[in-house]
SESEMAR-935652 format. One record per atom (N, C-alpha, C): x, y, z; residue in three letters. Coordinates in steps of 0.1 Angstrom, whole numbers, padded with zeros to 4 digits, always signed. Layout:
<pts>
XYZALA ...
</pts>
This chain:
<pts>
+0009-0012+0000MET +0000+0000-0001MET +0008+0012+0001MET +0006+0023-0009THR +0014+0034-0010THR +0012+0042+0003THR +0022+0046+0010PRO +0020+0055+0022PRO +0016+0068+0018PRO +0008+0076+0027SER +0004+0088+0025SER +0016+0099+0024SER +0014+0110+0018LYS +0025+0119+0017LYS +0019+0132+0024LYS +0027+0137+0035ASP +0021+0150+0042ASP +0028+0162+0035ASP +0020+0169+0025SER +0026+0181+0019SER +0021+0192+0024SER +0013+0193+0036GLY +0009+0206+0043GLY -0001+0213+0034GLY -0008+0205+0026SER -0019+0212+0016SER -0031+0217+0026SER -0036+0227+0021LYS -0047+0233+0029LYS -0056+0241+0018LYS -0069+0239+0023LEU -0080+0246+0017LEU -0087+0257+0024LEU -0084+0270+0023ILE -0090+0281+0030ILE -0100+0288+0023ILE -0111+0293+0029ILE -0122+0299+0023ILE -0122+0314+0030ILE -0122+0324+0023GLY -0125+0337+0027GLY -0121+0348+0017GLY -0127+0360+0018ASN -0126+0370+0009ASN -0130+0367-0005ASN -0140+0359-0005GLY -0147+0356-0019GLY -0140+0346-0028GLY -0131+0340-0022LYS -0124+0331-0029LYS -0119+0316-0020LYS -0115+0307-0029ILE -0110+0293-0021ILE -0096+0294-0025ILE -0088+0295-0013LEU -0074+0295-0015LEU -0066+0281-0013LEU -0058+0276-0020LEU -0053+0264-0019LEU -0038+0265-0017LEU -0034+0259-0007GLU -0019+0260-0003GLU -0013+0246-0005GLU +0001+0246-0009GLY +0008+0233-0007GLY +0006+0225-0019GLY +0013+0214-0021ASP +0010+0205-0034ASP -0004+0200-0035ASP -0009+0202-0046ILE -0022+0196-0050ILE -0022+0185-0059ILE -0018+0173-0053ASP -0015+0161-0061ASP -0023+0150-0057ASP -0020+0137-0062LYS -0028+0126-0060LYS -0026+0122-0044LYS -0016+0128-0037TYR -0014+0123-0023TYR -0023+0133-0013TYR -0025+0146-0017SER -0033+0154-0010SER -0048+0156-0014SER -0050+0153-0027VAL -0065+0156-0031VAL -0075+0150-0023VAL -0074+0137-0019PRO -0086+0130-0012PRO -0087+0136+0002PRO -0077+0142+0010ASP -0081+0150+0021ASP -0087+0166+0019ASP -0081+0171+0007LEU -0088+0183+0001LEU -0104+0180-0001LEU -0105+0169-0009TRP -0120+0167-0012TRP -0128+0166+0001TRP -0123+0160+0011LYS -0133+0160+0022LYS -0135+0172+0029LYS -0123+0182+0029ARG -0124+0195+0033ARG -0135+0203+0024ARG -0133+0200+0011TYR -0143+0208+0000TYR -0156+0205+0004TYR -0160+0192+0005HIS -0174+0187+0007HIS -0179+0192+0019HIS -0171+0198+0029GLN -0177+0203+0042GLN -0182+0218+0040GLN -0179+0223+0028ILE -0184+0236+0025ILE -0199+0237+0022ILE -0207+0244+0031GLU -0221+0242+0029GLU -0227+0253+0018GLU -0220+0264+0015ASP -0226+0272+0006ASP -0213+0280-0002ASP -0214+0279-0016LEU -0204+0284-0024LEU -0209+0299-0030LEU -0220+0305-0023GLN -0224+0318-0026GLN -0214+0327-0024GLN -0212+0339-0032ASN -0203+0349-0030ASN -0189+0344-0031ASN -0186+0333-0036ILE -0172+0329-0038ILE -0170+0329-0053ILE -0160+0336-0058GLU -0158+0338-0072GLU -0146+0334-0079GLU -0137+0327-0070GLN -0123+0323-0077GLN -0118+0313-0068GLN -0109+0306-0076VAL -0100+0296-0069VAL -0084+0301-0070VAL -0078+0304-0059ASP -0067+0311-0059ASP -0055+0302-0058ASP -0047+0301-0066LEU -0035+0294-0066LEU -0022+0299-0063LEU -0023+0311-0059SER -0010+0319-0055SER +0000+0312-0044SER -0005+0303-0036LYS +0003+0298-0027LYS +0003+0282-0029LYS -0002+0278-0041ALA -0002+0262-0044ALA +0013+0259-0050ALA +0015+0246-0047GLY +0028+0242-0051GLY +0028+0233-0065GLY +0032+0219-0062LEU +0031+0209-0071LEU +0018+0207-0076LEU +0015+0206-0088LEU +0002+0203-0093LEU +0002+0192-0104LEU -0006+0183-0100ASP -0006+0170-0111ASP -0020+0168-0117ASP -0020+0157-0124SER -0036+0155-0131SER -0047+0154-0121SER -0045+0148-0109ALA -0055+0147-0099ALA -0058+0161-0094ALA -0048+0169-0092GLY -0050+0182-0085GLY -0057+0191-0097GLY -0053+0189-0109SER -0059+0198-0120SER -0075+0195-0122SER -0079+0182-0121ILE -0093+0177-0121ILE -0100+0183-0108ILE -0094+0183-0097PHE -0100+0187-0085PHE -0103+0203-0086PHE -0092+0210-0091ILE -0094+0224-0092ILE -0105+0228-0102ILE -0105+0221-0112GLU -0116+0224-0123GLU -0129+0222-0117GLU -0130+0212-0110GLN -0145+0208-0105GLN -0149+0217-0095GLN -0139+0224-0086ILE -0144+0235-0079ILE -0149+0247-0086ILE -0141+0249-0096ALA -0145+0261-0104ALA -0157+0259-0112ALA -0160+0248-0115ILE -0174+0244-0122ILE -0186+0247-0112ILE -0182+0241-0100ASP -0192+0243-0090ASP -0197+0257-0086ASP -0184+0265-0085ILE -0186+0279-0083ILE -0195+0286-0092ILE -0192+0284-0105LYS -0200+0290-0118LYS -0214+0287-0116LYS -0217+0274-0112GLN -0231+0270-0113GLN -0238+0276-0100GLN -0231+0277-0089ALA -0237+0281-0077ALA -0240+0297-0076ALA -0231+0304-0084ASN -0233+0318-0086ASN -0240+0323-0099ASN -0243+0314-0107ASN -0248+0317-0120ASN -0240+0327-0129ASN -0227+0324-0129LEU -0218+0333-0135LEU -0218+0332-0151LEU -0216+0341-0158ASP -0217+0342-0173ASP -0204+0337-0180ASP -0194+0340-0172LYS -0179+0338-0177LYS -0176+0323-0176LYS -0167+0319-0185PRO -0162+0305-0184PRO -0157+0301-0171PRO -0158+0289-0167TYR -0152+0284-0155TYR -0138+0286-0153TYR -0131+0285-0164THR -0115+0285-0165THR -0111+0299-0161THR -0119+0308-0162GLU -0114+0322-0158GLU -0115+0323-0141GLU -0123+0315-0136LEU -0123+0315-0122LEU -0111+0310-0114LEU -0102+0304-0121ILE -0090+0299-0116ILE -0078+0310-0118ILE -0073+0314-0107THR -0064+0325-0108THR -0049+0323-0101THR -0042+0333-0106ASN -0028+0333-0097ASN -0019+0321-0098ASN -0021+0315-0110TYR -0013+0302-0111TYR +0000+0306-0120TYR +0011+0298-0117ASN +0023+0300-0124ASN +0023+0293-0138ASN +0034+0295-0145ASP +0034+0288-0159ASP +0033+0273-0158ASP +0040+0267-0149ASP +0040+0252-0147ASP +0026+0247-0144ASP +0018+0256-0135GLN +0007+0251-0131GLN -0004+0253-0143GLN -0002+0264-0150GLY -0012+0265-0161GLY -0011+0256-0173GLY +0003+0252-0174HIS +0005+0243-0184HIS -0002+0229-0180HIS -0002+0225-0168THR -0007+0213-0164THR -0024+0215-0163THR -0028+0226-0160LEU -0043+0229-0163LEU -0048+0227-0176LEU -0039+0232-0185LYS -0042+0232-0200LYS -0043+0217-0205LYS -0032+0210-0201ILE -0031+0197-0206ILE -0045+0187-0201ILE -0047+0189-0189PHE -0059+0181-0183PHE -0071+0188-0183PHE -0074+0198-0190SER -0085+0206-0190SER -0096+0198-0196SER -0108+0198-0189GLN -0120+0192-0196GLN -0128+0203-0205GLN -0124+0215-0206SER -0132+0225-0212SER -0133+0221-0226SER -0123+0214-0233LYS -0123+0212-0247LYS -0132+0200-0251LYS -0137+0192-0240LEU -0144+0181-0241LEU -0159+0185-0245LEU -0164+0179-0255GLU -0180+0184-0258GLU -0188+0174-0248GLU -0199+0180-0245ASP -0208+0172-0237ASP -0213+0160-0245ASP -0213+0147-0238SER -0218+0136-0247SER -0232+0136-0248SER -0235+0133-0262LYS -0250+0134-0265LYS -0255+0120-0265LYS -0266+0116-0262PRO -0272+0103-0264PRO -0272+0099-0277PRO -0267+0087-0280VAL -0267+0081-0292VAL -0280+0075-0295VAL -0286+0082-0307LYS -0299+0077-0311LYS -0298+0062-0317LYS -0306+0052-0311PRO -0305+0039-0315PRO -0311+0037-0330PRO -0303+0028-0336GLU -0305+0025-0352GLU -0319+0020-0352GLU -0326+0024-0361SER -0340+0018-0366SER -0338+0005-0371SER -0348-0001-0375PHE -0347-0014-0380PHE -0342-0015-0395PHE -0347-0005-0401PHE -0341-0004-0416PHE -0327+0000-0417PHE -0323+0008-0406GLU -0308+0012-0405GLU -0300+0000-0402GLU -0305-0009-0392LYS -0297-0021-0389LYS -0295-0029-0402LYS -0307-0031-0409ILE -0306-0038-0421ILE -0296-0035-0431ILE -0296-0021-0433GLY -0287-0014-0442GLY -0274-0016-0439GLY -0270-0013-0425SER -0256-0016-0420SER -0251-0030-0423SER -0260-0039-0420ASN -0255-0052-0421ASN -0253-0057-0435ASN -0261-0051-0445VAL -0258-0053-0458VAL -0245-0047-0463VAL -0242-0035-0459ILE -0230-0029-0463ILE -0218-0037-0457ILE -0220-0042-0445ASP -0207-0049-0438ASP -0207-0062-0445ASP -0219-0069-0450PHE -0217-0081-0456PHE -0211-0079-0469PHE -0214-0068-0476GLY -0208-0065-0491GLY -0194-0063-0489GLY -0189-0055-0478ARG -0175-0054-0477ARG -0168-0066-0474ARG -0173-0076-0466SER -0166-0088-0462SER -0165-0097-0475SER -0177-0097-0482LEU -0177-0104-0494LEU -0167-0101-0505LEU -0165-0086-0506PHE -0155-0083-0514PHE -0142-0085-0510PHE -0139-0084-0498ASP -0124-0088-0492ASP -0122-0103-0493ASP -0133-0111-0491ALA -0131-0126-0494ALA -0127-0129-0508ALA -0134-0121-0517MET -0132-0126-0531MET -0117-0121-0534MET -0114-0109-0529VAL -0099-0105-0532VAL -0089-0116-0526VAL -0091-0121-0514LEU -0084-0131-0507LEU -0083-0143-0517LEU -0096-0147-0523ALA -0096-0158-0530ALA -0089-0157-0543ALA -0089-0145-0548ALA -0080-0142-0560ALA -0067-0144-0558ALA -0062-0139-0546ASP -0049-0140-0542ASP -0043-0155-0540ASP -0053-0162-0535ILE -0048-0177-0532ILE -0048-0185-0545ILE -0057-0182-0554PHE -0057-0190-0567PHE -0045-0185-0575PHE -0041-0171-0575TYR -0029-0168-0581TYR -0018-0174-0577TYR -0014-0175-0563TRP -0003-0181-0558TRP -0003-0195-0559TRP -0015-0201-0560ALA -0015-0214-0560ALA -0011-0220-0575ALA -0015-0212-0585ILE -0011-0215-0598ILE +0003-0212-0602ILE +0008-0201-0596VAL +0023-0196-0596VAL +0032-0206-0591VAL +0028-0210-0578GLY +0036-0221-0572GLY +0039-0233-0579GLY +0028-0237-0588ILE +0032-0249-0595ILE +0046-0250-0602ILE +0049-0237-0607TRP +0061-0236-0615TRP +0073-0230-0607TRP +0069-0220-0600LYS +0080-0214-0592LYS +0079-0217-0578LYS +0089-0223-0571LYS +0090-0230-0559LYS +0094-0219-0548LYS +0102-0207-0554LYS +0107-0198-0544LYS +0098-0192-0535LYS +0101-0189-0524GLY +0092-0186-0513GLY +0081-0193-0507GLY +0080-0208-0513ALA +0071-0219-0505ALA +0080-0225-0496ALA +0071-0231-0485ARG +0077-0239-0474ARG +0081-0254-0480ARG +0093-0258-0478LYS +0094-0272-0483LYS +0089-0281-0472LYS +0081-0291-0478GLY +0075-0303-0470GLY +0061-0298-0464GLY +0056-0285-0467SER +0045-0282-0461SER +0032-0289-0466SER +0032-0291-0481PHE +0021-0299-0487PHE +0019-0312-0480PHE +0030-0320-0478THR +0030-0333-0473THR +0025-0332-0458THR +0029-0322-0451GLN +0025-0320-0437GLN +0010-0316-0436GLN +0006-0307-0445GLN -0009-0304-0444GLN -0017-0315-0450GLN -0013-0324-0458SER -0022-0335-0463SER -0023-0345-0452SER -0013-0347-0445LEU -0012-0356-0434LEU -0024-0351-0423LEU -0023-0338-0420LEU -0032-0332-0410LEU -0046-0331-0416LEU -0049-0330-0428ILE -0063-0325-0433ILE -0067-0339-0438ILE -0061-0347-0444GLY -0064-0360-0451GLY -0062-0373-0441GLY -0050-0377-0438LEU -0049-0388-0431LEU -0055-0389-0417LEU -0052-0377-0409GLU -0058-0377-0396GLU -0073-0374-0397GLU -0078-0372-0408GLY -0093-0370-0409GLY -0101-0382-0413GLY -0092-0393-0415VAL -0099-0406-0419VAL -0107-0411-0410VAL -0102-0414-0397PRO -0111-0421-0388PRO -0125-0414-0385PRO -0125-0402-0383ILE -0138-0396-0379ILE -0146-0394-0392ILE -0142-0395-0404VAL -0150-0394-0417VAL -0157-0409-0418VAL -0148-0418-0416ALA -0151-0433-0418ALA -0162-0437-0408ALA -0160-0432-0396VAL -0170-0436-0384VAL -0184-0431-0388VAL -0183-0418-0390LEU -0196-0411-0393LEU -0203-0415-0405LEU -0195-0418-0415SER -0201-0422-0429SER -0207-0434-0426SER -0200-0446-0420ILE -0207-0458-0419ILE -0219-0458-0411ILE -0220-0448-0401ILE -0233-0447-0393ILE -0244-0441-0401ILE -0240-0430-0410ILE -0249-0424-0419ILE -0255-0434-0428ILE -0246-0442-0434GLY -0251-0455-0443GLY -0258-0463-0436GLY -0255-0467-0425PHE -0264-0477-0416PHE -0278-0472-0415PHE -0278-0458-0408ILE -0290-0453-0405ILE -0300-0451-0418ILE -0294-0446-0430LEU -0303-0444-0442LEU -0308-0457-0447LEU -0301-0468-0446ALA -0305-0481-0450ALA -0315-0487-0440ALA -0313-0485-0427LEU -0323-0490-0418LEU -0337-0483-0418LEU -0336-0470-0419GLN -0348-0463-0421GLN -0356-0467-0435GLN -0349-0468-0446ALA -0355-0472-0458ALA -0361-0488-0457ALA -0354-0495-0450ALA -0356-0510-0451ALA -0369-0512-0446ALA -0375-0508-0436ALA -0388-0510-0432ALA -0398-0508-0442ALA -0397-0496-0449GLN -0406-0492-0460GLN -0405-0499-0472GLN -0394-0505-0476LEU -0393-0513-0488LEU -0397-0526-0486LEU -0395-0531-0474ARG -0401-0545-0471ARG -0415-0545-0471ARG -0422-0535-0468MET -0437-0535-0470MET -0442-0538-0484MET -0435-0534-0494PHE -0438-0536-0507PHE -0430-0546-0516PHE -0421-0552-0508GLY -0415-0563-0513GLY -0403-0558-0523GLY -0399-0546-0520ALA -0389-0541-0530ALA -0376-0539-0522ALA -0372-0551-0515GLU -0359-0549-0507GLU -0348-0546-0514GLU -0346-0552-0527ILE -0335-0550-0536ILE -0331-0535-0540ILE -0342-0527-0539PHE -0340-0512-0543PHE -0332-0504-0532PHE -0331-0510-0522ILE -0323-0504-0511ILE -0309-0501-0516ILE -0303-0510-0525ALA -0290-0506-0531ALA -0292-0493-0540ALA -0303-0492-0548ASP -0304-0480-0556ASP -0305-0468-0549ASP -0313-0467-0537MET -0316-0457-0529MET -0301-0452-0522MET -0295-0462-0514LEU -0283-0460-0507LEU -0272-0454-0519LEU -0270-0463-0528GLY -0258-0459-0538GLY -0261-0445-0543GLY -0272-0441-0547TYR -0274-0428-0553TYR -0274-0416-0544TYR -0279-0420-0531ALA -0279-0409-0521ALA -0265-0406-0516ALA -0256-0418-0515MET -0242-0416-0509MET -0235-0409-0520MET -0236-0413-0533LEU -0227-0408-0544LEU -0230-0394-0547LEU -0242-0390-0546THR -0245-0376-0553THR -0248-0366-0541THR -0250-0370-0529GLU -0253-0360-0518GLU -0246-0362-0505GLU -0249-0375-0499MET -0246-0377-0484MET -0231-0378-0483MET -0224-0385-0491GLY -0209-0387-0490GLY -0202-0372-0491GLY -0203-0365-0501ALA -0197-0353-0502ALA -0201-0342-0491ALA -0215-0343-0487LEU -0219-0332-0477LEU -0216-0335-0464LEU -0217-0348-0460ILE -0212-0352-0445ILE -0195-0349-0445ILE -0189-0354-0454THR -0174-0351-0455THR -0171-0336-0453THR -0176-0330-0461ALA -0176-0314-0461ALA -0178-0307-0447ALA -0189-0311-0440ILE -0192-0307-0428ILE -0183-0311-0418ILE -0178-0324-0418ILE -0168-0328-0409ILE -0155-0321-0410ILE -0151-0319-0422VAL -0139-0312-0425VAL -0139-0298-0422VAL -0152-0292-0423SER -0153-0277-0418SER -0151-0275-0404SER -0157-0285-0396GLY -0157-0284-0382GLY -0142-0288-0376GLY -0135-0298-0383ARG -0123-0302-0379ARG -0111-0294-0386ARG -0109-0294-0398SER -0099-0287-0405SER -0100-0274-0406SER -0114-0268-0409GLY -0116-0253-0411GLY -0112-0246-0399GLY -0118-0251-0388SER -0115-0244-0374SER -0100-0244-0371SER -0093-0254-0376SER -0079-0256-0373SER -0071-0244-0380SER -0076-0243-0395ILE -0070-0233-0403ILE -0072-0218-0397ILE -0085-0216-0395ALA -0089-0203-0389ALA -0081-0199-0376ALA -0080-0209-0366SER -0073-0206-0354SER -0059-0204-0355SER -0053-0213-0365GLU -0039-0211-0367GLU -0034-0198-0373GLU -0041-0193-0383ILE -0039-0181-0389ILE -0042-0170-0379ILE -0052-0171-0373ALA -0057-0161-0362ALA -0045-0159-0352ALA -0041-0169-0347THR -0031-0169-0338THR -0019-0161-0343THR -0015-0166-0355MET -0002-0159-0363MET -0005-0145-0364MET -0018-0141-0366LYS -0021-0126-0367LYS -0020-0120-0355LYS -0025-0125-0344VAL -0024-0119-0331VAL -0010-0117-0327VAL -0002-0128-0328SER +0012-0128-0324SER +0022-0120-0333SER +0015-0115-0343GLU +0023-0107-0353GLU +0034-0116-0362GLU +0032-0129-0362GLU +0040-0137-0371GLU +0039-0133-0385GLU +0026-0131-0389LEU +0025-0128-0403LEU +0031-0115-0406LEU +0031-0105-0398ASP +0039-0093-0400ASP +0054-0095-0401ASP +0059-0104-0393ALA +0073-0107-0393ALA +0075-0115-0408ALA +0066-0123-0413LEU +0070-0129-0425LEU +0069-0118-0437LEU +0063-0108-0435LYS +0062-0096-0445LYS +0075-0088-0444LYS +0080-0086-0431MET +0092-0079-0430MET +0103-0087-0437MET +0102-0102-0438MET +0113-0108-0444MET +0110-0111-0459MET +0101-0103-0464SER +0098-0103-0479SER +0092-0118-0483SER +0084-0124-0473ILE +0079-0137-0476ILE +0063-0133-0475ILE +0057-0139-0486ASN +0042-0136-0489ASN +0034-0146-0479ASN +0026-0140-0469PRO +0021-0149-0459PRO +0011-0158-0466PRO +0003-0154-0477ILE -0006-0163-0484ILE +0001-0175-0491ILE +0012-0171-0497ARG +0019-0182-0503ARG +0025-0192-0494ARG +0031-0186-0481TYR +0039-0194-0474TYR +0030-0202-0464TYR +0017-0197-0461VAL +0010-0203-0451VAL -0003-0209-0455VAL -0010-0201-0464ILE -0023-0206-0469ILE -0023-0216-0482ILE -0015-0213-0492VAL -0013-0221-0504VAL -0012-0236-0500VAL -0001-0240-0491PRO -0001-0253-0488PRO -0011-0261-0483PRO -0021-0254-0476LYS -0033-0258-0472LYS -0043-0259-0483LYS -0042-0249-0492PHE -0051-0251-0505PHE -0048-0262-0512PHE -0035-0265-0516TYR -0031-0277-0522TYR -0036-0290-0515TYR -0032-0291-0502ALA -0036-0302-0496ALA -0051-0304-0495ALA -0059-0294-0494MET -0074-0297-0493MET -0078-0301-0508MET -0074-0295-0518THR -0077-0298-0533THR -0074-0312-0534THR -0064-0319-0530VAL -0060-0332-0531VAL -0068-0343-0522VAL -0069-0338-0510CYS -0074-0347-0498CYS -0090-0347-0498CYS -0095-0336-0503MET -0110-0336-0500MET -0117-0345-0511MET -0114-0347-0523PRO -0120-0358-0531PRO -0119-0371-0526PRO -0106-0374-0521LEU -0102-0387-0516LEU -0110-0391-0504LEU -0113-0381-0496LEU -0121-0384-0484LEU -0136-0387-0487LEU -0139-0379-0497VAL -0154-0381-0502VAL -0156-0396-0507VAL -0144-0399-0516VAL -0146-0413-0521VAL -0146-0424-0510VAL -0139-0422-0500MET -0138-0433-0489MET -0151-0431-0481MET -0157-0418-0481SER -0170-0418-0472SER -0180-0425-0480SER -0180-0423-0493ILE -0190-0430-0502ILE -0190-0446-0500ILE -0179-0450-0501ILE -0175-0465-0501ILE -0180-0470-0487ILE -0176-0463-0477VAL -0179-0468-0462VAL -0194-0466-0460VAL -0200-0454-0465GLY -0214-0454-0463GLY -0222-0465-0470GLY -0219-0468-0483ILE -0225-0479-0489ILE -0222-0493-0481ILE -0211-0494-0475PHE -0208-0506-0467PHE -0217-0507-0455PHE -0218-0496-0449GLY -0228-0497-0437GLY -0243-0500-0442GLY -0247-0497-0453GLY -0260-0500-0460GLY -0261-0514-0463GLY -0248-0519-0467LEU -0247-0533-0471LEU -0250-0542-0459LEU -0245-0539-0449LEU -0249-0547-0435LEU -0262-0547-0433LEU -0270-0538-0434ILE -0284-0537-0433ILE -0291-0546-0444ILE -0286-0546-0455ALA -0292-0553-0465ALA -0290-0568-0464ALA -0278-0571-0459VAL -0275-0586-0456VAL -0282-0592-0445VAL -0280-0584-0434PHE -0283-0590-0421PHE -0298-0587-0416PHE -0304-0577-0424TYR -0319-0573-0420TYR -0327-0576-0431TYR -0324-0575-0443LEU -0333-0577-0454LEU -0330-0592-0461LEU -0318-0598-0457ASN -0315-0611-0461ASN -0311-0612-0476ASN -0304-0601-0479LEU -0302-0599-0496LEU -0287-0604-0494LEU -0283-0610-0507SER -0270-0614-0508SER -0261-0604-0512SER -0248-0604-0509PRO -0239-0594-0513PRO -0239-0592-0527PRO -0239-0602-0535SER -0237-0602-0550SER -0250-0595-0556SER -0262-0598-0550ALA -0272-0590-0556ALA -0273-0575-0552ALA -0268-0572-0540PHE -0267-0558-0537PHE -0257-0552-0546PHE -0247-0558-0550TYR -0234-0553-0558TYR -0240-0550-0572TYR -0248-0561-0577ASN -0252-0559-0591ASN -0262-0547-0593ASN -0271-0547-0584GLN -0281-0536-0583GLN -0275-0522-0582GLN -0264-0523-0574LEU -0257-0508-0571LEU -0250-0504-0583LEU -0245-0513-0590ILE -0236-0509-0602ILE -0248-0504-0614ILE -0258-0509-0614ASN -0269-0504-0624ASN -0272-0491-0622ASN -0271-0486-0610VAL -0278-0471-0606VAL -0266-0462-0606VAL -0254-0465-0604LEU -0242-0455-0603LEU -0238-0452-0617LEU -0236-0439-0619THR -0229-0436-0632THR -0217-0427-0631THR -0210-0427-0642PHE -0196-0420-0642PHE -0199-0405-0641PHE -0210-0400-0646LYS -0212-0385-0647LYS -0214-0382-0632LYS -0222-0388-0625ASP -0226-0386-0611ASP -0213-0385-0602ASP -0203-0395-0604PHE -0190-0396-0597PHE -0182-0383-0601PHE -0182-0378-0614ILE -0173-0367-0618ILE -0179-0355-0611ILE -0193-0354-0611THR -0199-0342-0606THR -0198-0341-0590THR -0198-0353-0584THR -0193-0353-0570THR -0180-0349-0567THR -0172-0354-0575MET -0156-0349-0573MET -0154-0334-0574MET -0161-0328-0585ILE -0160-0314-0587ILE -0165-0306-0576ILE -0177-0312-0572LYS -0184-0304-0559LYS -0176-0305-0547LYS -0170-0316-0545SER -0162-0318-0534SER -0150-0309-0534SER -0145-0308-0544THR -0133-0297-0546THR -0138-0283-0542THR -0147-0280-0548PHE -0154-0266-0545PHE -0156-0264-0530PHE -0161-0276-0524PHE -0162-0275-0508PHE -0149-0273-0502PHE -0140-0280-0506GLY -0126-0279-0501GLY -0121-0263-0503GLY -0122-0259-0514TRP -0117-0247-0516TRP -0124-0235-0508TRP -0137-0237-0505ALA -0145-0229-0496ALA -0141-0228-0483ALA -0138-0242-0479ILE -0134-0242-0463ILE -0121-0235-0461ILE -0110-0237-0472VAL -0099-0231-0469VAL -0099-0215-0469VAL -0107-0210-0478ILE -0107-0196-0481ILE -0115-0188-0470ILE -0126-0195-0465ILE -0133-0190-0455ILE -0126-0189-0442ILE -0118-0202-0439GLY -0111-0202-0426GLY -0097-0191-0428GLY -0092-0192-0438SER -0081-0180-0440SER -0086-0167-0438SER -0098-0164-0444PHE -0103-0150-0442PHE -0106-0144-0428PHE -0114-0154-0420TYR -0116-0152-0408TYR -0104-0151-0399TYR -0094-0159-0402GLY -0082-0158-0394GLY -0075-0145-0397GLY -0075-0140-0410LEU -0068-0127-0412LEU -0075-0116-0408LEU -0089-0118-0405GLN -0097-0105-0400GLN -0097-0105-0384GLN -0091-0114-0378VAL -0092-0113-0364VAL -0087-0100-0357VAL -0093-0098-0347GLU -0089-0085-0338GLU -0089-0087-0324GLU -0081-0083-0316GLY -0081-0085-0301GLY -0070-0097-0299GLY -0072-0102-0288GLY -0062-0115-0284GLY -0071-0128-0287GLY -0071-0137-0274ALA -0075-0148-0274ALA -0090-0150-0277ALA -0097-0140-0272GLU -0112-0139-0275GLU -0114-0137-0290GLU -0106-0130-0296GLY -0107-0128-0312GLY -0106-0140-0318GLY -0096-0148-0315VAL -0093-0161-0320VAL -0104-0169-0319VAL -0110-0172-0308GLY -0121-0179-0306GLY -0134-0174-0314GLY -0136-0162-0315LYS -0148-0159-0324LYS -0145-0161-0338LYS -0131-0160-0344ALA -0129-0160-0356ALA -0131-0176-0360ALA -0127-0184-0351THR -0129-0198-0353THR -0143-0203-0354THR -0152-0198-0344THR -0165-0201-0344THR -0171-0195-0358THR -0168-0181-0362PHE -0174-0177-0374PHE -0170-0185-0387PHE -0159-0190-0386SER -0153-0198-0398SER -0160-0210-0399SER -0163-0218-0388VAL -0170-0229-0390VAL -0185-0227-0394VAL -0191-0219-0388VAL -0205-0217-0392VAL -0206-0212-0405VAL -0198-0204-0411THR -0198-0197-0423THR -0195-0209-0434THR -0185-0218-0431SER -0181-0228-0439SER -0193-0238-0443SER -0200-0241-0430ILE -0210-0251-0432ILE -0221-0246-0441ILE -0225-0232-0437PHE -0236-0225-0446PHE -0232-0226-0460PHE -0219-0222-0463THR -0213-0220-0476THR -0214-0234-0484THR -0210-0245-0477VAL -0211-0258-0481VAL -0223-0263-0485VAL -0233-0259-0478ILE -0247-0261-0481ILE -0253-0255-0492ILE -0249-0242-0493LEU -0254-0233-0504LEU -0247-0239-0518LEU -0234-0242-0518ILE -0228-0248-0531ILE -0233-0259-0535ILE -0238-0269-0524ASP -0245-0282-0527ASP -0260-0279-0535ASP -0266-0269-0528VAL -0279-0264-0536VAL -0276-0261-0550VAL -0264-0251-0554VAL -0263-0248-0567VAL -0259-0259-0575VAL -0251-0270-0571PHE -0248-0280-0580PHE -0260-0290-0582PHE -0269-0289-0572SER -0282-0297-0575SER -0289-0291-0585SER -0290-0278-0585LEU -0298-0273-0596LEU -0292-0273-0610LEU -0279-0272-0609LEU -0272-0273-0623LEU -0272-0286-0628LEU -0272-0297-0619TYR -0271-0311-0625TYR -0283-0318-0620TYR -0296-0313-0623LEU -0307-0321-0622LEU -0307-0334-0630LEU -0312-0345-0624PRO -0313-0356-0634PRO -0324-0355-0643PRO 
</pts>
C-alpha cells in the first residue's frame, strides 16, 4: 500500500475565494476533497486562488476544475469556469491546460438505429466482407497457380504436412460417421421397402444418395468443423502474435507461405475423403441389406452398379473440390480478419465453422440445380 504523503496542503475559504496551499496532487487531493465537501454554501465565492499552491498533477488539476465548475453553477456566472482559476504560475497553467475538460464536448445520447438502418448497415458490412473474401480468394488462386512452376518462397514439406493433417488424420472420424450415416439411411428405408417387397431397391437408394449427396456433404461438414476451425485458429493466432507481420518483414508472402499449402492439401485430400466416405457409407448400408433384409452381397452389388453413373461420380468430385476450396478460403479469411487476443481467435474460429458449413450447403444447392437428373 502506498504510504500517504504529508504535503501541508490546505483549503482556505475567505474574501470571496478558495485559497489552495501546498502541493495539489494525488496524495493531498483525497483530504482536500473531504475539506471541500464540508463547505455548505459557495455563494459569493468567485475564484480559486493558486498563489500559494505548489506542485500540481492531473488529480489536482481535475480537482481544481471541479471546484471552478461548482462555483460557476452556484453563482450563475456568465464567464467560463476556467477564468475563475487565478494566480497560477506557468507550470501550473501548463498542467491545467493539458488536463482541462473545457475542450471536451458534452456527450450526446446516441440515437438507436432503426430497423431499416440495421438492415442497411448489415448489408453494407456483408458486401465489404464478401469483397474482401473475393480478393483473398483471387490471391490464393494466383499464388497456387504460380507456385506450381515457381517454388521460391514456398515452405518445403508443407504440402505433405498439411495433407497428413487434413487427409490422413481425418480418415477415422469421416469413416466412422459415414458408416453410421449409411447404416441409418438403410435402416430407415428397409422397413418401408419391405412392406412392398422391394428390398433390392435399397441398393439403388443408398448408392445414389451416398454418391450424389450424403458422401460429399457429410465429409465437407466434418472437414469444416475439424480442419476449417484449425486453419482459422492457426492463422488468427499468427495474426495476433504478429508472425504474419514478421513474414512480411522478411519479404515472404504470408498467403503463399501459410495458406497455399493448405489449399493444395485440401484440393487433393477432399475428393479422396469423399470417395472413402461413399464407399464406407455404402458398406454400412450393405450390412443392413444382408443381415436385416436377407439380401446377398452379390445381388446388392449388381443392383448398385446399375444405378451408379460416371457422370454422377465426376460431378461429386468437382463439387467436393469446391467444398474444400470454400473451407480453406473462409477459414483463412476469418483468421486474417481477427482483432484482439484470445477472445478474437475464438470468435474467428466459430464464425469460420458456421460460415463454412452454410457455404458448403449453399454450393451443394447450386450443384443440385445445375445437375438435375
